[in-house]
C-alpha angles and dihedrals in degrees: 000000000000117000119234091256091049089048090056093045092051091046093055093048102070142252108287087189100000112096100322113134135173141205129212113195117197116197116202137177105247090209104045102019091232124138116260114224130196095028119150116228130190114210109196133177109182093182090071099022092251121155129163139166123214139166129227117250131230091286093049094257131134111194123191126175135182095048126158117248090222123113128346126302119223115202118201133180126219128191112308115250094217095044109029114190094009098105134043115258130246103027104175141192133172129216138175115210132232122220114264094004136106109225125208128236119181116192113191106204116213119222115239112266098024093110095223136091119206123182126175117190132177116250124186092255108027103031122115120240099229094165112066142347095266110149103209145133134205141201112208127208096264092049093048092048090052098045118090098250121173112237091346089285104167095186093060092050089066091085085080086072125081117261092022122106136170106271137232099219129190101239129023098261094048115126112284096224138057128203119216089352093294130133109286088225087066093062119102109229117202135182109205086344094303127114118282099163126130090225098197093075107344140257134094118336098191108028097225108220128215091257092062098043121092092168136354120204132191114204106199105171147359100016128162125283087248084079125065148121091103138076090204131033143333136225113204122185120200112208121219120244133195126264139190091286121074108236140161149126143233117203143173127200133186138188102199096185122192137049088028094045118076120255119255130180088214130076123252127221126243120217091275091057096252123135117259132178140226092285090067118131130172129201124188137179136165149148139214132190132181136172147111129317091182113007116249090006120050125031135173138192129189132185132181127180131185125195126182120186120195123199134167120224126194121229106200109182106129093163086067097042088246110128123139148089125287125194122228120197128193120201130198120191111181122173133171137174133182134191126195126188129183100213092180135342088279103034126069123179127199143186125191130181130181131178131185130191111184120174123183113194123212102186099178130267124059144242097284146022123299094046106137102177105126118216090254088067092050124115145190126229113215123198105181119176138177130182125180118177130178112196142165139178136206121208116190132165090257106005130055128175136180138171143154144196124212136182120198137180130193129183118189113184100176099179109028107171115238088216138036122301114278146112130313118230122199105197121210126185126228091280091055095252115143105245099171151358121213138174129013121024086246099239141055128223114161113154125182121193124187116184136183123192134181125181130185132179129179122196133191129187111217108177107275091002130075113192124198130187122184145172129196125186127183123182117187126182117197134195122183127192100193148145135063130338111294090203091056138255119243133200106195134184114218127201122230089256094051090050090050089051092054090048090048092051093068097221090131109159090004095065112136136194090253092057089057097041092050087067088063091227125192109273119226092180139355127191134181134189110236096198116048093159122110118243138171146132137230136268123213117189114190123188132178127177144177128194137183119200104195122192096211088176137346086270102037129063126178122194118196121184142169125200130185121201131186127184116193093208087074088069090064118104128019105330137056124269124283103257103160098079097134111157118190117193135190133187131180124196118185122183112200087183143349091277103049145046140188122211137192127177132181127172153122120261124193126204134198135246116250109236090238088077088065096033091054089052092052096040097050093040132102139180098213114145093242093054092046088051090054090049090051092054091049087052093051089053091053095246090112108042110261094236096053115129100222092202086065093056103041133069138171097255133163115317130178115204128194112213114191118247134157100212137020095256091049094057113104119245118254093256090056098060104058090106090065090074092089093050104038116105125218128214085211130014119184128205134190111266111275087202094049130230135283126208112250112251139182139201109223128194127176139169126187151168130210125190124184100210093184137347090281107031128066129183126198143171126195134185116202133190129177130174113191129195137178095043115164122256138149125261124189110226091194100042123155118244115277120279125204120189116238098250091187087071095048090095125150089248092051092048089052093048090050093049090050094062119112096241148355092268090059092043092053092049091051093046092051093055088052093054093245099116141025128219120238090238089054093045092047087051089067097046111114092240130030126239110260135176108286089017137100135242094216118036105190135183133189109244127192096220105106125120139205136182125198130189127180148172116198125191121185138179114183125182125183121203103254110161089331128097096234142055135180146187116206126176136167121192125190108189146150129202119190121181142158094219133037102182145006090266096049116123135181113266092227123040099306092308097150092165088079091049097069105116147105118326117248087247094043114136125178097195129027122171116183117184123181122178129185121198124188103186095159134022107273096015123106125179117189124189115190119186125184118189119182138173114238127281120244123275124218110214112215135186123278118231092205084066105035102021092238140037091225099083099167095043096233091131129228125309137222104266095032091119091050107038100032093237111176143140114275129238108272111277094010119120123221113286090353097154134060138222118227126270118280128218126191127175120187128190131204132187126192126181120183125195120190116233143138094014094308137042139273116223130196121195140189127183131189117195118202088009092192095044094238116187098230117194091181143026103055132102111272146147120262098238094051098042130103090240093094110071136162115259131220097070095300118164115270115261117206109208098170144003142201115272114288121230111312139178134218125182130191148179127198141172113211127184 
């Protein structure tokens, strides 16, 4: 932890990746195309009182770093000192800057007497990147405000950018977007260039709302060494700041739901990714204000947004006299504030703070009939985030320096009981049918993360060279309280009389676990968590980088950089840390003329490990004598390296035991079962990797061409290649031998015979005789070591050995409004991502044979067309139409239990993560993700009408999502286990489990000044 003095020193340094921005101005003779040297340029930003004069160098460039992202910069040329009277005066361009990026401005100076004036200026959408090879795209504040965006969710709007698609995630709250087809958890999320990652699994820590987003940028490939900690893409939000003009907004937004929304037999998703029904409503309100505290010196900006979701759930437990509706409410409180102070003409200081309080309520019940979870078994999910950053920047003629320090805190309580602590009771009737669930949610997951970050970067202009040297350190400490229920989970069998007593009690929806246990029912099973204490470790991420931006000529820029990363989590387990993460990067930018640029990039990019890789290995671990004996046998067989110290890879983690007891009163108290740790057997135990961990890394190549066809229209084409290694996946060290079904016996006649059996047990017996399945007992007999008391059937480890390959062609045409009454953004992406792991809990279907897993990613798309058009037919009226057309996502074909009697053909048993990742055996003869869903097509409509009044304007808005009510089976944000991407093989009929949202409406009103 930093001391107070160190904190102040860092705060006065400057934001290495916080809010620093730069500008490169190229002066070109419009007649000859040659650079103009010795030209005086005025850079002004009236919004913050900034003014600076500079002179172009020998190659016609003016370069300024350390600029604030506030306001808009106006660049104006004067008479050139070297050629007085040769060029016309007052050539101008305007540009708004992006955090941690050097924007380009090209001024084409017109010779005196030519009779024409030509100015080419960089805009956020149409501007050329004449600096490096970065492949990126951005959405600015005005464009975001005009887009139809559900719930002001900025992250969801990124699907309008090339290379970004809606994601199939591996749990409900996983990021809703994927970059380059990769897992959204692999993306590095930044706010003003500083860390905004929930570092346990990944994804956003603070969900940056629209009101605190000036611009959001996706960096897909070939970005600067100043960026890292991902082998894939980056999402960087630039926050707004105040100016000399007082401005702000007050808004209200509503999703009224039915009957305006179209009906759908499939659930929708709320903004947290959880399923909701047709009763869903959303209400939002917020306000923002920014302006000067001291004109030209000190500015403030503050934003607060509140969202409340309402959803009805059905509790359908008639056997308990508990039938009715319960209401669940989600609440989002998102607040942010930013201060900027110009200490001198060269120094700018800043302070930013954000807090998020997100609570997702699970009130019990479900979206349809048959849901027997009572309100007493309901829970809340809390996602509480805090970020506080101090930053500063220095902008001199030759030197610039920026740095920052940030503290963040994230609390993720996934299953906070709505009632007091206590047992859970699953209630069964005399037939064995579950008729109710009461009491505790049945599990505990309460993660706390505290993180410090400091960044620094020093830059020096040396003629044709711009040297940059930087450092970035992140320290995170984690504590997880997780596992089963320390107060016990019961499954009880009630008699008809006991059920009648509960109904007669009139408790209804208020029924609790204690009400049931007071009857002393017969116990079918009883389980207790042995370790309710929290545990965890820390993660330190170090990065140092150096870069030389070399102007080889007025038309050619070469950027050479080297970055080194270290992640302390790689030192966990039985080997040392991964220290050799050196990442050289090269970019070339060639400008044939003032309207076009050619780019090439190549480099290595290293990622980080999610803390869950280590946490899972601690949580699912044990030091029981039986388990240690199994590990010793694996070591003797050479499966675990002989020199491994087993104490370095084992830990007394969470463990649930199941003592035998006939009735509730006979069950031992949790404190009485601790001795069972050494005899309890695990379906899966996990250890830290005896071979250590390596940081993921990718080789990235890109080539591109940009052409500014007019002052408002830019065309571009980019080719991208990325090969990624060291991705995380699971390996079973105690895997059974491989099993391959006898395809010769998988005939139509045998399938009909199997289907005709009376039950699954008969099907399984017949399938086994045909060599189509293997029993668990037979599979266990082939494992390297046998299951023993205190041991585990599967002994898994996370290995960093997965690979992926991405190829893409991206075509874009972007037009800003200018003086026209229309604008548009059009992109087409042709891509392919193949990999042999999709997630940290991905495992091979057959005995660690990952060679058969190479196939399309779950988020692979071959074709994506994004078309967004803006029309301004009348003053104050904006009409936006956003279309997204995508080829279908891959489908994994799995076995049909109605044929084989099971879906576990090889008998290796289920794995941890099965319910999240959708791991399963595949239909015999089918390769992973070998089928495809159909194309999806979604068109959204947005209307905005602004009326002047009271010194500002009143704006009314209406959004229609999925205007044509298409039934999309693919192309929408979803969780793996509820998607349509798992289907039965063998020609079985398609089963639709979910769909993209039907036609939905959203209305808003705002006052802006």
